[in-house]
N, C-alpha and C positions, 0 to 999 in steps of 0.2 A: 259133623264133618269139618266145618270151618275151624272149630276150636282144636280138633286133633291135628289138623294140618299146621295151624299156627304153632302149636307146641312142638311138633316135629321140626319145623323150620327153625325155631329158637334153639333146640338142641343141636341141630346141624351147624348153625351159625356159631354157637358157643364152642363146639369142638374144633371147628375150622379156625376160629380166632386163637384158641389155645395152641393149635398146631403152628400157625404162623408166628405167634409170639415166641414159642420155644425155638423155632428155627431162626428167626430174625433177631431175637433178643429184645422183644417188645416192639413198640411202634417204629423205632428208628433202627435201621440196619447198621448204623455206625456205632451203636452202643457197645461197650467193651465186654459185656457178659457173654456175647457170642451165642453159639448154638448149643442148646441143651439136647444132646443126642438121644438120651433115654426118654426124656419128656416128649420129644418129637416122635419117637418110635411109638410110644404109648398112645399119642393122639392120632397117629396114622392108623393104628389098630382100631381105635374107637370109631374113627370115621368109616373105616372099611366095614366094621360090623354094623354100624348104623345104616350104611348104604345097602349091605347084603340083606339085613332083616327088613329094612324099610322098603325094598323094591316091591315086594308083594303087598305091603301095607298101602303104599302110594297107589298101586294099580287098583286095589280094592276101593280106596277112597275116591279116586277119580271116577270109577264106575258108579259109585254111589252118588257122587255129586252130580253126575250126568242125569241120573234118574230123578233126583229131587230138585234139579235146578230151577224148575218153575215155582218152587216154594221158597227160594232163597231171597233174603233181604238184600238191599244194596250193599250193606257192610259185609255180608257173608260172601257175596260175589267177589268183592274186592279182596277179602282175606283169603279166599280159596285160590284165586289166581295168583295173588301175591306170594303165597307160600310156595307154590310150584316154581315161581320165578326166583325166589331166594335159594331154593335147593338146586335149581338148574335142571330139573327133571321134566322131560317132555311127555305129557299125557297123550292119549290117542286123539286123532283128529275130531272124532265125534264129541269128545269132551269140550273142545273149543267151540264146536257148533252150538252145543247146548248153552254154554256159558255166554257166548256171543248173543244168542237169542234172548237170554235173560237180561243181559246188559242193555239191550234195546228197550226193555220194559222199565227197568229201574234206573237207567243211567241219568235220566233227568231229575231224579230225586236224591242222587248221591251227594254226600258232602264233598267239598273241594278236595279234601285229603283222599277220600275213597275214589273219586274220579281220577285223580292223579295216579294213585296206586294201580288202578285197573288199566289205564293207558300204558303205564310203565311195564306192567306184567305182560301184556300182549306183545309189546315191543321186545322185551328181553327173551320171551319164549319164541319169538320169530313168527308170530301169527297176526295177521291183520284182522281186527274186529269187523263185523258186518258194517256196511255203510251207515245204516241208521244208528247203530250203537256208537260208531266212531263220532258221528255228528253230535249225538246227545252228550257223550263224554267230553268232547272238546268244548262244546258250548257251555257245559256246566262248569268246567275249569275257568273259562273266560268270564262267565257271569260272576263267579265267586273268587276271582283272582286275588282279592284282598285277604281271603282266608287261607291262601296257599302258604305253607311254611317253606323254610329254606330248601329242604330236601324235595318237597312237592314241586316247587318251581323248576328245579333241576330235572326232575322226573318228567314233567310235562314237556319241557323243551326237548329233552332227549328222545321222548317218544314221538313227538311231532317230526323231529329230524329223521328218525328211522322210518317213519311212515311216509316221509316225503310230503307232508301236509303243512306248509307254512301258514301261520295264522293270518287272518285278514288284516289289511293295512291299518284298520282302526284299532286293532288290539295289539299291534306290535309295540307301540310305545308304552302301553299298559303293562305288558309282560316284562319289558326291559326295566320299567320303573319298579316293578315288584321284585325282580331279580336284584336290583340295586339296593332296595330297602332290606332285603333278607340276606344279603351276601355275608354280613357279619356273623351269621349263624351257620353258614355252609361248611361242610367238610371239604377236604382237599378233592375228594372224588366228585362232590357236587360242583365245585368250581370247574373241574376238568370237563364235566358233562355240559355245563352251561356254555363254556367257550366253544367246545366241539359242536354243540347243537347250533349255536349262532352261525358258525362257519358253514355247516352243512345246509342251513336254511338261507344262507346268503343275507343274514340280518346284521347290520352294523351295530356294534355295542356303543352305547353313549359314553362320553368322557366320565360321567359320574359312575357308571357301572365299572369301567376299567379301573378307576381310582379305588372303588370299593373292593374289587377283586384283588388289586395290588396290596391293599391294606390288610386283607384277610389272609392272603397267600402266605405271607411270611410266618404265620402262626400254624398253618396246617400243611405246609409242604412236606413235612415228615410222614404224613399219612398216605401220600401218593404211591401207587404201585407202578410197575413198568408201563402198563397199558395207559394209565392216566397221564404219565409223563409224555408219552408219544402223542396222545390226543391233544395236549396243550400245545406242543410244537406244531402239529398239523394245523390246529386252529389259527395260531398266529400267522403261519405261512400262508394259509388259504385266504385269510382276511387282510393280509399285507400289513399287519400291525408290527410296530417296532417293539422288540423285547427290551424294556427299559429296566434300569436298576431301581429298587433292589430285587425285583422279581427275576431278572435274568440270572443273577448270582444264586438265588434260592432254587430255581428250577435246574440250574446246572449242577448244584451240589446234590440235589435229589437224583438227577439223572446218573451221576457218578455212582451213587449208592445202589441204585436198582439196575445199573448197567448189565450185571451178569444175568438178569432176568429178561432183558429185552428180546423180543422176537426178531427174526430177520427183517420182517416188514417194518418194525419199529426202528431198528437201527438205520435202515435206508431212509425212513421218514425223517428222523432227527437230523441226519446228515444233509438231506436235501432241503430241510427247513432252513438251515443256516444259509444255504446258497440262495434260496428264494428271498430271505429276509435281508440279504446283503450284510450279514453279521458273521462274526467268527466266534467259535467256542473257546473256552479256556484250554490250555495245553493238556491239563489233566483229564478233562472230559474227552478231548480228541483221542487221547491214549486209551481211555476206557472203551470208547466206541470202536477203535481199531482192534482191540483185544477181543471184544465180543463179535465183531465182524469176522475175525479169523476163525473163531469157534463155529460160527454159523455158515461160513462160506460153502462147505460141502453140501448144504441143503438149499442154497439159494437158487432161484430160477435164473434164466439168462438175462432178463431185464433187470432183476434185482441186483445181481452181481456186477453188471456193467455200470448201472446207475450209482450203486454204492461206491464203487471204485473211482468213478469220475468225481463224485461229490467229495470223497476223501482227498483226492488229489488236489482239488481246488482249495480245500480248507487247510491241507498241509502247507501249501504255498503261503497262504495268508498268515497262519499261526506261527510257522517257523520263522518267516521273515520278520514278523512283529517281535518275536522273542529275541532274535539276534539283534534287532535294532535297539531293543531295551537294554541289551548288554554292551552296546557299543559306547565308547568314550565320547563319540561325537553325537550329540542329541539330534542333529539334523541329518544324520547319515541315512541314506536309502539303501537298505540291505536286500539283496536278491535272495529268494528262497533257495536253500541248498538242496541237493539231491539227498535221498535217504542215506546212501552210502557215505556222503560227505558229512552229513549231520552226526552220524555215529562217531566220527573222529573228533567232534567238538568236545567230547568229555575230556580229552587230553589237552585242550587249549586253556591254559591257565589264565590268559588275558581276559577271558570272558566270564570268569567267576564260576566256582564249582556248582552252585545251586542251579543257575540257568543252564549251564552245560549239561548237567546231569538230567534235567528235565527234557532238554532237546534230544539227548542221546536215548533216553527211555522212550520218548515219543517216536523217534526214528526206528528203534528196535521193534516196537510193537507195530508200527506202520509197515516195516519190511516184512514182518511175519504175515500180516494181512495181505499184502500185495502178492506174496508167494502163494498163499492159500487161494487167493482170487485167481491167480494164473492157472493153478491146477483145476479149479472149477470151470474157468473159461474154456480150457481145452476140452472139457466134457460137454458143455452146453452150447458152445459156439454154433454147432449145426442148427440150433433152433433160435438163434439170436436174430433180432430184427435189424434193419439197416441202421436205425438210430442207436441200438445197443452196440453194434460194431463200432460206430463212430465214437460212442462214449468210451469204449474200451481203449481204442487207439489214442484218443485225446488224453485219457488218464495216464497211460504210460508216458506220453509225451510230456505232460506237466510234471510228472515225477522224475523224468529223465532216467527211467528204468526200462531196459529192454525186456520185453516179455520172454519167458522161457520158450525153448524151441517148440514144444508141443502146442503151447498157447499161440505162439506166432503163426505156426503152420495152420492151426484151426481157424484163426481169425482171418488169415490171408485167403484161405479157401472159401470161407463164408462171404468175404468181401466180394469175391468174383461172382457170387450168386445173388447178392442183394444190391450191388452198386447201382443198378438202374432204378432202384426204389428210393434212393437217397434224395433228400431235398437239397437245396443250394447250401444251407447252413451246414448240414452234415458232410457234404462234399468238401466244403472249405475246411472244416475242422479236420477231416481225415487227411487231406492233402498236407495241411500244415503239420499234422502229427508225423506223417511219413518223412517230411523234410527234416524235422528235428530228430527223428529216430534213426535215420539212415546211417549216421555216424556210429551208432551203437550196434546195429544189426544189418546184415546184408541179405537177409532172407526175404525182404519185402520187394526185391527188384521186380519179380514177375507180376505181382499184383499191383505194384505202383503204376505200371504201364496201363493196366486195365482202368485204373481210376483216372489217370490223366486223359485217356481216350474218352472216357465218359464226360470229363470236364470240357474237352474240346468240342464234343458233339452237342453241348448245351450252351445256349446263349448266356454269357456270364451275367449274373444279376448284379445290379449296382450296389446291393447291400452286402456283397461278399468280397471285401478288399483282401481278406486273408487268402482266398483262393488265388487272386491275381498276384499277390506278393509271392506265394509259394510257386506259382508258375514262372515268375521271373527268376527264381532261384534254382530252377530245374537244371539238371545236368544230364538229361537223356537225349 
């Protein structure tokens, strides 16, 4: 049973790799040979046939494995579970029950590699092993930590993060030291899993580990997929770590390459990561993110779309002003961020240089398309938007100096009257400030602005909200 599953998993992985290679042009999506359409079609057909024929086979094998689980060796338990994890097929619950019971018996005799594979398989298949089995597997990994290979250590940390089971304080430095010593053999995906797991487990990486990851990253960045890229950004933002060169440039280049594959959650995560890190992306990456966000906007939820729009607005201001300052003849000039409309006209300004002006214009065009798509989505989802989401939306339009479309403005104003009493002081301040700045662009907000000011007056002003008091002084009602 174990050998058959291993063989099937290898066939599946080989066809999957051939498919991705033909679509992406090898490991790196930037290679010039591009997509081999006929090859991709052939591999899609192979995978579909393998999946169709294999469905009954896998069901029969999982049933057989459940019956003979009590006879399985430690390596056979690890191989059986690992094969299903590779294929991504979920057996029946009773299969996990039997395999978990057997893992309780043989877990303490597993090799470090098999214990890591078993933990990783349970996590990838979304099933928690029985308490006794989990304890036996984790203890075996920790006892034999010196035998864990590069992929093993990434698997163990990833599984512990998914299970929400941080290692004991005594073993944390041992695991981090092992990750440091094996980093030079890790794949890009391994590095992403290690960073993400440390962030989820609230474990601080050592300087030596970060240096080892940085050294290895430049060699394997081309192997990262869209999910890996997003995980790395989330990890750095969660741990509050600064993205330093050369890793920052390497991850940005890869993010540009896999940008068309990013999910809505990943786009929002990458944008918000830069805000949390206090850093700004390259102009080309911001353009890629805006383009992908435009494509995904119709499927974004209310909080995703408002959060992505607000993060984009902040980054647009920082990136565009930095780009304009770099093109200025005065090296000490402080250049304010232009509106999207004004930035489009920069392409015709010969004093700023054609290269920089073109980059700015392209960034603005793509940003404008995203803002328009976001407005259409906001008009649809505003009735389900939280108070914080409403504040984000208004703040974003204010930062961009873009008046929302009529339907989006009406939907936001209506929602504001419904959630204004749920707003905290910071959101009240942001929204008042946004109204103050937007009123010159739109007159639709008059009715709802009165509601917001009334709420502000009925609440004792908090000392940490100077924006609200400044907006109040500028009122003309």
